[in-house]
C-alpha positions as CSV (number, residue, x, y, z in Angstrom):
1,X,22.8,-29.1,21.7
2,X,21.9,-29.8,18.0
3,X,23.6,-27.4,15.6
4,X,21.9,-26.1,12.4
5,X,23.8,-26.6,9.2
6,X,25.0,-23.6,7.3
7,X,22.3,-24.4,4.7
8,X,19.6,-24.3,7.4
9,X,20.9,-21.0,8.7
10,X,20.9,-19.6,5.2
11,X,17.3,-20.7,4.6
12,X,16.2,-19.1,7.9
13,X,18.0,-15.9,7.0
14,X,16.4,-15.8,3.6
15,X,12.9,-16.3,5.0
16,X,13.5,-13.6,7.6
17,X,14.5,-11.1,4.9
18,X,11.5,-12.0,2.7
19,X,9.2,-11.5,5.7
20,X,10.8,-8.1,6.4
21,X,10.5,-7.1,2.7
22,X,6.8,-8.0,2.7
23,X,6.1,-5.7,5.6
24,X,8.1,-2.9,4.1
25,X,6.3,-3.1,0.7
26,X,2.9,-3.6,2.2
27,X,2.8,-0.6,4.5
28,X,3.1,2.4,2.1
29,X,0.2,1.2,-0.1
30,X,-2.3,1.3,2.8
31,X,-0.8,4.4,4.3
32,X,-1.3,6.5,1.2
33,X,-5.1,6.3,1.4
34,X,-5.6,9.4,3.6
35,X,-9.4,9.3,3.9
36,X,-12.1,6.7,3.0
37,X,-15.6,8.0,2.8
38,X,-17.4,4.7,2.1
39,X,-21.1,5.1,2.6
40,X,-21.2,2.0,4.8
41,X,-19.6,4.2,7.5
42,X,-22.5,6.6,7.5
43,X,-22.8,10.4,7.0
44,X,-20.2,10.9,9.8
45,X,-17.4,10.5,7.3
46,X,-18.0,14.2,6.4
47,X,-16.9,16.9,8.9
48,X,-20.4,18.5,8.4
49,X,-23.6,18.1,6.4
50,X,-24.9,21.4,4.9
51,X,-28.5,20.6,4.0
52,X,-31.0,22.7,6.0
53,X,-34.4,21.3,5.1
54,X,-33.2,18.9,2.3
55,X,-32.7,15.2,2.3
56,X,-29.3,13.8,3.2
57,X,-28.9,10.1,3.9
58,X,-27.2,6.8,3.1
59,X,-29.3,5.1,0.5
60,X,-29.4,2.1,-1.7
61,X,-31.4,1.0,-4.8
62,X,-31.1,-2.6,-3.7
63,X,-28.8,-3.5,-6.6
64,X,-25.2,-4.7,-6.9
65,X,-24.0,-1.1,-6.5
66,X,-24.6,-1.1,-2.7
67,X,-24.9,1.9,-0.5
68,X,-24.2,5.6,-1.5
69,X,-24.9,9.1,-0.3
70,X,-28.1,10.9,-1.5
71,X,-28.1,14.7,-1.5
72,X,-31.5,16.2,-2.3
73,X,-31.7,20.0,-2.5
74,X,-35.4,20.8,-2.2
75,X,-36.8,24.0,-3.7
76,X,-36.2,27.0,-1.4
77,X,-32.7,26.1,-0.1
78,X,-29.3,26.8,-1.5
79,X,-27.5,23.5,-1.0
80,X,-27.3,19.9,0.2
81,X,-23.7,19.0,0.5
82,X,-21.2,16.8,2.5
83,X,-18.5,19.2,3.7
84,X,-14.8,18.2,4.2
85,X,-13.3,15.1,5.7
86,X,-14.0,13.9,9.2
87,X,-10.7,12.9,10.9
88,X,-8.5,13.9,8.0
89,X,-8.7,17.7,7.7
90,X,-5.1,18.0,8.9
91,X,-4.1,16.3,5.6
92,X,-5.4,19.3,3.7
93,X,-2.3,21.5,3.5
94,X,-0.6,24.1,1.3
95,X,2.1,22.9,-1.2
96,X,0.9,19.4,-1.4
97,X,-0.4,17.1,-4.2
98,X,-3.6,15.2,-3.4
99,X,-5.9,12.9,-5.3
100,X,-9.7,12.7,-4.8
101,X,-11.9,10.0,-6.4
102,X,-15.6,9.3,-6.3
103,X,-18.6,8.0,-8.3
104,X,-21.4,10.4,-9.2
105,X,-24.9,10.0,-10.6
106,X,-27.6,12.7,-11.1
107,X,-31.3,12.6,-11.8
108,X,-31.1,15.1,-14.7
109,X,-28.5,16.8,-16.9
110,X,-28.9,20.0,-14.8
111,X,-28.0,19.1,-11.3
112,X,-26.2,22.4,-10.6
113,X,-22.9,22.5,-8.7
114,X,-21.9,18.9,-7.8
115,X,-18.4,19.6,-6.4
116,X,-16.5,22.5,-4.8
117,X,-12.9,22.9,-3.7
118,X,-14.3,25.4,-1.2
119,X,-12.2,28.1,0.5
120,X,-12.6,28.4,4.3
121,X,-14.0,31.6,5.7
122,X,-16.6,34.0,4.4
123,X,-16.8,37.2,2.5
124,X,-13.5,39.2,2.9
125,X,-11.8,36.3,4.7
126,X,-10.9,34.7,1.4
127,X,-9.7,35.8,-2.0
128,X,-11.2,32.8,-3.9
129,X,-14.6,31.5,-2.9
130,X,-14.0,28.2,-4.7
131,X,-10.8,27.8,-6.8
132,X,-12.2,24.7,-8.5
133,X,-15.8,23.9,-9.2
134,X,-17.8,21.3,-11.2
135,X,-21.3,21.5,-12.5
136,X,-23.7,19.1,-14.2
137,X,-25.3,21.6,-16.6
138,X,-26.8,21.4,-20.1
139,X,-26.3,17.7,-20.1
140,X,-22.5,18.1,-19.6
141,X,-20.1,17.9,-16.7
142,X,-18.3,21.2,-16.7
143,X,-15.2,22.4,-14.7
144,X,-13.9,25.8,-13.9
145,X,-10.9,27.4,-12.3
146,X,-12.1,30.4,-10.4
147,X,-9.2,32.9,-9.8
148,X,-9.0,35.7,-7.3
149,X,-11.6,38.4,-8.1
150,X,-14.2,35.7,-9.0
151,X,-13.0,35.3,-12.5
152,X,-14.4,32.1,-13.9
153,X,-12.1,30.2,-16.4
154,X,-13.7,27.3,-18.1
155,X,-11.2,24.4,-18.2
156,X,-13.1,21.5,-19.6
157,X,-16.5,19.9,-20.3
158,X,-17.8,16.5,-21.5
159,X,-21.2,15.0,-22.3
160,X,-23.1,13.7,-19.2
161,X,-25.4,10.7,-19.4
162,X,-27.6,8.9,-16.9
163,X,-25.9,6.4,-14.7
164,X,-22.9,6.2,-12.5
165,X,-19.7,8.0,-13.5
166,X,-16.2,7.8,-12.1
167,X,-14.4,11.1,-11.3
168,X,-10.8,11.6,-10.2
169,X,-9.2,14.9,-9.4
170,X,-5.5,15.6,-8.8
171,X,-4.8,18.9,-7.2
172,X,-1.5,20.5,-6.2
173,X,-2.2,23.2,-3.6
174,X,-0.5,26.6,-3.8
175,X,-1.2,30.0,-2.2
176,X,1.0,31.5,-5.0
177,X,1.0,30.4,-8.6
178,X,2.5,26.9,-8.3
179,X,-0.8,25.1,-8.2
180,X,-2.5,22.8,-10.7
181,X,-5.6,20.7,-11.2
182,X,-6.3,17.7,-13.4
183,X,-9.8,16.1,-13.6
184,X,-10.7,12.8,-15.2
185,X,-14.2,11.5,-16.2
186,X,-14.6,7.7,-16.5
187,X,-10.8,7.4,-16.9
188,X,-10.4,10.0,-19.6
189,X,-9.1,13.6,-19.2
190,X,-11.8,16.2,-18.7
191,X,-9.9,19.3,-17.6
192,X,-6.5,20.6,-16.5
193,X,-4.8,23.9,-15.7
194,X,-1.4,24.7,-14.2
195,X,0.3,27.8,-12.9
196,X,-2.7,28.7,-10.7
197,X,-3.6,29.6,-7.2
198,X,-5.5,26.7,-5.5
199,X,-5.0,27.4,-1.8
200,X,-6.8,30.3,-0.2
201,X,-5.8,32.4,2.8
202,X,-7.5,30.1,5.3
203,X,-7.2,26.9,3.3
204,X,-9.6,24.7,1.4
205,X,-11.9,21.7,1.8
206,X,-13.9,19.5,-0.7
207,X,-17.7,19.5,-0.9
208,X,-19.9,17.0,-2.7
209,X,-23.6,17.2,-3.3
210,X,-25.7,19.8,-5.1
211,X,-25.6,23.6,-4.7
212,X,-27.1,26.6,-6.5
213,X,-27.7,29.8,-4.6
214,X,-28.7,31.7,-7.8
215,X,-31.5,29.2,-8.5
216,X,-32.5,28.2,-5.0
217,X,-36.1,27.9,-6.1
218,X,-35.1,24.8,-8.2
219,X,-34.7,21.4,-6.6
220,X,-31.8,19.1,-7.6
221,X,-30.4,15.8,-6.6
222,X,-27.0,14.0,-6.7
223,X,-25.8,10.6,-5.6
224,X,-22.2,10.2,-4.4
225,X,-20.4,6.9,-3.8
226,X,-17.1,6.0,-2.3
227,X,-15.3,9.3,-2.0
228,X,-11.7,8.9,-1.2
229,X,-8.5,11.0,-0.8
230,X,-5.0,9.7,-1.3
231,X,-1.6,10.5,-2.6
232,X,-1.8,8.6,-5.9
233,X,-4.5,8.0,-8.5
234,X,-4.4,4.2,-7.6
235,X,-5.5,5.1,-4.1
236,X,-8.8,6.7,-5.3
237,X,-9.8,4.5,-8.3
């Protein structure tokens, strides 16, 4: 039987270690993307579509941008939204830090509510209807923290222009006062608040689209692309 030299055994051992290290370092990067809502997968990436009578579809303008979700709230209805994360709702937990990222475009500078960190339940089942909310209003993207008792606290706003914009949100969930939120628009800080309650009695879910019950008679549209949830900002860029 031919024997390997000590040098050969050393080379094999080094190669085996390198291979093992590649596996170890590669796994966490993919595992930290907890939900991928790419439009190529269809509307089924959302746990539900809330758009009674409106238009909800995967759409494309035939350019390099590719496919995206179109939410068209026609006059006479409150909302047209994609609700929560199909297959990943168990990742939404109290006392956890999560990152969300997506691209957003609107037809006008008054597209009503375009994102809600929505509390589960209705009426007296929750203390906060939507702890974090974003609107495209008056040609600005505006963000609020809504505390128990429906107290709206403006936490940031920036000019909103036509075209696609990148949004990232970091949220630390807390049913007490240990929560926080940070929002970035096109890579720059838009809003932040800490020491807040961000997790309601029955939990919370994200919603994307367009919503405005106080002005249901007005139509509005939003286009959402590539929504993701992860554990780091890099996961959702």
